C-alpha positions in Angstrom: -9.9 27.7 70.2 -11.7 29.8 68.0 -10.9 33.3 68.1 -14.1 35.5 66.8 -14.0 39.2 65.7 -16.3 41.6 67.3 -19.2 41.2 65.1 -19.1 37.2 65.8 -19.0 37.8 69.3 -22.2 39.6 69.3 -23.8 37.2 66.6 -22.6 34.6 69.1 -24.6 36.2 72.0 -27.3 36.8 70.0 -27.5 33.2 68.7 -27.4 32.1 72.5 -30.3 34.5 73.3 -32.8 33.2 70.5 -31.7 29.5 70.5 -32.0 28.8 74.5 -35.1 30.4 76.7 -32.8 33.5 78.0 -33.7 37.2 77.4 -30.9 39.3 77.0 -30.6 40.4 80.4 -30.7 37.2 81.8 -27.5 36.5 79.7 -26.2 40.0 81.1 -26.8 38.9 84.8 -24.9 35.7 84.1 -21.8 37.3 83.0 -21.7 40.3 85.4 -22.5 37.8 88.4 -19.4 35.7 87.0 -17.4 38.9 87.4 -19.2 39.7 90.4 -18.0 36.6 91.8 -14.5 36.4 91.0 -14.2 40.4 92.5 -15.4 39.4 96.0 -13.1 36.2 96.5 -10.4 38.7 95.4 -11.7 41.4 97.4 -12.2 39.1 100.5 -8.4 38.1 100.1 -7.2 41.3 100.7 -6.6 42.4 104.3 -6.7 46.3 104.7 -7.1 48.5 108.1 -9.3 50.5 105.9 -12.6 49.6 104.0 -11.9 49.6 100.3 -13.6 52.2 98.4 -15.1 50.7 95.0 -16.2 53.1 92.3 -17.6 51.7 89.5 -17.6 53.6 85.9 -20.7 53.1 83.6 -21.2 53.7 80.2 -24.8 53.7 78.7 -24.3 50.7 76.5 -24.3 46.9 77.6 -20.9 47.4 79.0 -22.5 49.8 81.7 -25.3 47.3 82.2 -22.7 45.0 83.3 -21.4 47.3 85.4 -24.4 48.1 86.8 -25.3 44.5 87.9 -21.8 44.0 89.5 -22.7 47.1 91.5 -25.8 45.3 92.6 -24.2 42.3 93.7 -21.1 43.9 95.4 -23.8 46.3 97.6 -25.8 42.9 98.5 -22.6 41.3 99.3 -22.0 44.5 101.8 -19.1 46.3 99.5 -19.2 49.9 100.1 -19.8 51.3 96.1 -20.0 54.1 94.2 -21.4 54.4 90.4 -20.0 57.0 87.8 -22.3 57.3 85.1 -20.6 58.9 81.6 -23.6 61.0 80.3 -22.6 60.7 76.5 -26.2 60.2 75.4 -29.7 60.6 76.9 -31.1 57.0 77.2 -28.9 53.8 77.7 -29.7 50.5 76.2 -33.1 49.1 77.0 -30.9 46.3 79.9 -28.6 48.8 80.9 -32.0 51.4 82.0 -33.7 48.3 83.4 -30.7 47.2 85.9 -30.5 51.2 86.4 -33.9 50.6 87.7 -33.4 47.9 89.9 -30.0 49.1 91.4 -31.8 52.3 92.8 -33.8 49.9 95.1 -30.9 50.0 96.8 -30.2 53.5 97.0 -26.5 53.6 96.2 -24.6 56.7 95.3 -24.7 57.2 91.8 -23.2 60.0 90.1 -23.7 61.4 86.6 -20.6 62.8 84.6 -21.2 65.5 82.5 -17.4 66.9 82.4 -14.4 66.5 83.9 -15.9 68.6 87.2 -17.7 65.8 87.5 -15.3 63.3 87.8 -14.3 61.7 91.4 -11.0 62.1 93.6 -9.9 58.9 94.6 -9.2 57.8 98.2 -6.9 55.0 99.4 -7.4 52.1 99.6 -9.9 51.9 96.6 -10.6 50.0 93.5 -11.8 50.9 90.4 -14.1 48.5 87.6 -14.3 49.7 84.2 -17.6 49.1 82.3 -17.8 52.1 80.1 -16.7 50.2 76.6 -16.9 46.8 75.6 -16.2 44.8 72.5 -18.7 46.9 70.2 -16.6 50.3 70.4 -16.1 51.5 67.3 -14.5 54.4 67.2 -11.8 56.1 69.5 -12.6 58.2 72.5 -12.2 61.7 72.3 -14.0 64.6 74.7 -15.3 63.7 78.3 -14.4 60.2 77.3 -10.8 60.4 76.7 -10.2 62.7 79.5 -12.2 60.3 81.8 -9.6 57.5 80.6 -6.5 59.4 81.4 -8.0 60.5 84.7 -8.5 57.3 85.7 -4.8 56.1 84.5 -3.2 59.1 86.2 -4.6 57.7 89.6 -2.5 54.6 89.7 -5.1 52.9 91.5 -5.7 48.7 90.8 -8.2 48.7 87.7 -10.6 45.7 86.7 -11.9 46.0 83.4 -15.1 44.1 82.4 -14.8 42.3 78.4 -11.8 44.3 77.7 -10.1 48.0 78.6 -12.0 50.9 77.3 -10.9 52.5 74.5 -9.3 49.4 73.0 -10.8 47.6 69.9 -11.1 43.9 70.0 -10.4 43.3 66.3 -8.1 46.2 65.0 -5.4 48.2 66.6 -5.5 50.7 69.2 -2.2 52.0 69.3 -3.0 55.6 68.9 -5.8 55.4 71.4 -6.7 56.6 74.8 -6.9 53.2 76.6 -7.7 51.9 80.7 -4.7 50.4 81.8 -6.0 47.6 83.5 -4.8 45.5 86.4 -7.0 42.6 85.4 -9.1 41.9 82.2 -12.1 40.0 82.9 -13.3 38.8 79.8 -16.2 35.7 78.8 -16.0 32.5 77.0 -13.3 32.8 74.5 -10.2 35.0 74.3 -10.0 37.8 71.9 -7.6 38.8 69.2 -6.6 41.9 71.0 -5.2 39.9 73.9 -2.8 38.4 71.9 -1.0 41.5 70.5 2.5 42.8 72.2 1.1 46.5 71.3 -1.8 45.7 73.9 0.4 44.2 76.8 0.4 47.6 79.2 -3.3 47.8 79.1 -4.6 44.4 79.9 -3.1 43.4 82.8 -3.7 39.8 84.1 -6.5 38.3 81.7 -9.3 35.6 83.3 -11.5 34.2 80.9 -15.0 33.4 82.5 -17.2 31.0 81.1 -20.9 32.1 80.8 -22.1 29.1 78.8 -22.7 30.8 75.3 -24.3 28.2 72.9 -21.5 25.7 71.7 -23.1 25.0 68.6 -22.5 28.5 67.0 -18.8 28.1 67.5 -18.8 24.3 66.2 -20.1 25.9 62.8 -18.7 29.4 62.4 -15.8 29.5 60.7 -13.2 31.8 62.6 -10.2 33.3 60.8 -7.8 32.9 63.5 -7.4 30.5 66.2 -5.9 30.2 69.7 -3.8 26.9 69.6 -5.0 25.1 72.7 -4.5 20.9 74.1 -7.7 19.9 72.2 -6.3 21.0 68.8 -2.3 19.7 69.7 -4.3 15.7 70.5 -5.8 16.0 66.9 -2.5 16.9 65.7 -0.2 14.3 67.4 0.6 10.9 66.6 1.8 8.4 69.3 4.0 6.0 68.1 2.9 2.4 67.3 4.7 -0.5 69.1 6.3 -1.9 66.0 7.7 1.4 64.8 11.6 1.6 63.8 13.6 4.5 63.3 12.8 4.9 59.1 9.3 5.4 60.4 10.3 8.7 61.6 12.0 10.5 58.7 15.5 11.7 58.2 16.8 15.0 58.6 19.5 17.2 57.5 20.4 20.8 59.4 22.5 22.9 57.8 23.9 25.2 60.8 27.5 26.7 62.5 30.1 28.4 61.2 33.7 29.8 63.4 32.2 30.8 67.0 28.7 29.8 66.4 28.6 26.2 66.2 26.7 26.4 69.8 23.7 27.4 67.3 24.3 23.9 65.9 24.6 21.8 68.4 21.4 23.4 69.8 19.4 22.7 66.7 20.7 19.3 66.4 19.7 17.9 69.9 16.3 19.6 69.6 15.8 18.0 66.6 16.7 14.7 67.8 14.7 15.5 71.3 11.5 16.1 69.1 11.7 12.6 67.5 13.2 12.4 64.4 14.4 9.0 63.1 18.1 10.3 61.7 19.7 13.4 61.3 22.5 14.3 59.7 24.2 17.6 60.6 25.9 19.6 57.8 28.5 21.8 59.3 32.2 23.6 58.4 35.0 21.5 58.7 35.9 22.9 61.9 32.8 21.6 63.5 32.9 18.2 62.7 34.6 17.2 65.9 32.3 19.2 67.8 29.2 17.2 66.9 30.2 14.4 67.0 31.0 14.5 70.3 28.7 17.0 71.8 25.5 15.1 69.7 26.6 11.6 69.2 23.6 10.9 68.0 23.7 12.7 64.9 25.7 12.3 61.7 27.8 14.4 60.7 29.1 15.6 56.6 31.0 18.9 55.8 29.6 19.0 52.6 26.4 17.9 50.6 27.6 15.5 48.1 24.1 13.7 47.1 20.6 14.8 45.9 19.2 16.8 49.2 15.8 15.1 48.2 16.8 11.8 50.3 15.9 14.2 53.0 12.1 14.5 54.7 13.0 17.8 55.9 15.6 20.4 55.9 16.4 23.1 58.3 19.1 26.1 57.6 20.3 28.9 59.4 20.9 28.6 62.8 24.7 29.9 63.4 25.7 29.7 59.5 26.7 33.2 58.8 26.0 35.3 55.4 29.0 34.6 53.8 28.4 34.4 49.9 29.5 30.8 50.2 26.8 30.3 52.3 24.6 32.0 49.9 25.3 29.9 47.2 24.9 26.5 49.1 21.6 27.8 49.9 21.0 29.1 46.3 22.4 25.5 45.0 19.3 23.5 47.0 16.7 25.9 46.3 17.3 25.4 42.5 18.0 21.4 43.1 14.6 21.3 44.2 13.5 23.4 41.9 14.7 21.4 38.7 13.3 18.4 40.4 9.7 19.5 40.8 9.9 20.5 36.8 11.2 17.3 35.8 8.3 15.2 38.0 5.6 17.3 39.8 4.2 14.1 41.9 7.8 13.9 43.9 7.2 14.8 47.4 10.1 17.2 48.5 11.6 17.8 51.9 10.2 20.9 53.6 12.8 23.3 54.3 12.6 25.7 57.3 14.5 28.4 57.4 15.8 30.8 60.4 18.3 33.2 61.4 21.3 33.5 58.9 19.0 31.6 56.3 16.3 34.3 56.2 19.1 37.4 56.3 20.5 36.1 53.2 16.9 36.0 51.8 15.8 39.3 53.2 19.5 40.5 51.1 18.9 38.2 48.3 15.1 38.4 47.7 15.4 36.1 44.7 15.8 33.4 46.9 12.0 33.4 48.2 11.0 32.9 44.5 12.9 29.7 44.9 11.2 28.7 47.8 8.9 25.0 47.4 5.5 24.8 48.4 4.8 24.7 52.3 8.3 25.9 53.4 8.6 27.5 56.9 10.4 30.9 57.9 10.6 31.6 61.3 11.3 35.4 61.7 11.5 37.2 64.9 10.0 40.6 64.3 13.6 42.2 63.3 14.2 40.1 60.6 10.4 39.7 59.5 11.2 43.7 58.8 14.4 43.0 57.2 12.4 40.2 54.8 9.0 42.1 54.1 9.2 45.8 55.8 8.4 47.7 58.9 4.6 47.9 60.4 3.0 50.7 61.8 1.2 47.8 64.6 0.9 44.3 65.3 -2.1 44.3 63.2 -0.2 45.4 60.1 2.4 43.0 61.1 0.2 40.4 61.1 -1.5 41.3 57.6 1.6 41.6 55.6 2.9 38.0 57.5 -0.8 36.5 55.4 0.2 38.3 52.8 3.2 36.9 52.2 2.3 33.8 53.3 -0.1 33.6 50.1 2.3 35.5 48.1 5.2 32.5 48.5 2.8 29.4 49.5 4.8 29.2 52.3 3.9 29.0 56.3 5.3 31.9 58.3 6.1 31.9 62.2 6.1 35.4 63.7 8.0 34.6 66.7 7.5 36.2 70.0 5.0 35.8 73.2 2.0 34.2 71.4 3.8 32.9 68.3 1.7 33.9 65.1 1.5 31.6 62.5 0.3 32.9 58.8 -1.3 30.4 56.4 -1.0 30.6 52.6 -4.7 30.2 52.7 -5.5 33.5 54.9 -5.8 31.7 58.3 -3.9 32.0 61.3 -2.8 30.3 64.5 -1.6 32.3 68.1 0.6 29.8 70.4 -0.6 30.3 73.8 2.7 28.4 75.5 5.6 29.9 76.6 7.0 32.7 79.0 9.6 35.6 78.9 12.4 33.4 79.8 12.4 32.0 76.8 13.9 35.6 75.3 17.4 34.2 75.3 20.2 32.9 73.2 19.6 29.4 71.5 16.1 29.5 71.7 15.4 30.3 68.0 17.8 27.7 67.4 16.3 25.6 69.4 12.5 25.8 67.8 14.5 25.3 63.9 15.7 22.0 65.3 12.2 21.1 66.7 10.2 22.1 63.5 12.8 20.3 61.0 12.5 17.2 63.7 8.8 17.0 62.9 8.6 18.1 59.1 10.8 15.0 58.9 7.8 12.7 60.7 5.6 13.7 58.1 4.0 15.8 59.6 2.3 18.6 57.5 3.8 22.0 57.6 0.9 23.5 59.1 1.0 20.9 61.7 4.6 20.9 62.1 4.1 24.6 62.7 1.5 24.3 65.2 2.9 21.3 66.9 6.3 22.6 67.2 5.6 26.2 68.8 3.3 24.5 71.1 5.7 22.4 72.6 8.5 24.5 72.4 6.7 26.7 74.6 5.2 24.3 76.6 8.6 23.0 77.7 9.3 26.4 78.3 6.6 26.6 81.1 7.6 23.6 82.6 11.4 24.7 82.9 9.8 27.8 84.8 8.5 25.2 87.8 11.8 24.5 88.7 13.9 27.7 88.1 13.6 31.7 87.0 12.7 33.3 83.4 16.0 34.9 84.3 18.0 31.6 84.8 16.4 29.9 81.9 18.4 28.7 79.3 17.8 27.4 75.6 19.1 24.3 76.5 16.8 23.8 79.6 14.1 23.8 77.1 15.4 21.2 75.1 15.8 18.6 78.5 12.2 19.1 79.3 10.7 18.7 75.9 10.2 14.6 76.8 7.8 16.2 79.6 6.1 18.4 77.1 5.3 15.2 74.6 4.3 13.3 77.9 1.5 16.0 78.8 0.0 16.1 75.4 -0.1 12.4 75.0 -2.0 11.7 78.6 -6.0 11.7 78.2 
């Protein structure tokens, strides 16, 4: 799913209006009608002794116009509605003014807000609908606008925001901005970038995307810098196995993992790599881990030192539980130098894809020259703290995304910034947000599991971009499947591995 900027969203509306026999006010009617239907369904499911008071806050732009249409539909459905209009300008947009004329025929309670004295006193039970400012907002709220946002937030009454919470920008940071704290955000057609960032979590509430039939041709032909990973994209990437395949068709992976007291990380990475479908797996572990791996993961081969060229492997995963000793640093540096020397001798040869996580990333942060040695198309999968050690702190999530894109281009690598809606930064300046996974996956070993999955996919000769997209999706989808049988609190990294088979089955279904 493409993620469009605020400007592109406006262009999509305009394109739909131009290419179909539809006026802008008719598109507004359609969007607001969809929102009204959803709101009425929720209200009808709630049982209260006392009638619910519905207060709709409108600006004088098109978001306010949406609010007036919603108010009209609720009034016609016999709900008690009051409309409060923010008087920040003399006249509203044409569609706002037209809908204001229409709703006045129903003789609703309409109040104008010129200052804080005009703000409503809330009764209980109430529902507030926020239609003050939408995607078109381009400056921070101040004065009466900021005061109204604070007044609404202080009420602690449930709020439904239309389009996005008022005060929130669609495609830049709103972290220092007054914003409505919504219980629900009803938006239209596609996700907005702002919905996918941790800094906005406390303001969005539960997000509902309502289809309104915007022209599909615009979406097809318009280039978006960012995309949300969805099942159609995954099904384009995923390659089902052929009947006459053998293990040699699915690559040979090497994972360097484990140290004294941290062999569990190696086990998780190994099991995940095998479940991801790799043909052959070799684990390079310290001598103390030889028997541990042989017993717990009998499908894997084990070595305690790399004696041959690493170039016989299709992918190499480095990091889970290896520690940050000088000995480990030398091993990693030797691998990177070996690949670089091979490139110098023959640039046409295929290199193993490198997947770096955990202590491998910490060593790169402490020894930045290692980043310069990375072969093209390597994959780095840091969580936020590891990312900061590598590339410095960011003031907000948007800056962190831009920093990831900048360093992805600089080192010609793919950076997976892990978290809810993990972000994949690509060397060409594009990016992908994942849409699977849950907070139960915030548990020890979850990152080691992802490292194994990524290494296994890369060994099967998925491109680095395909590996990142398919890897984070499968990882999160397996976690979501675990959640159907237990709680977030009880989820373990090993559970995610156990459900990889079901995750694969799900994406392979037509």
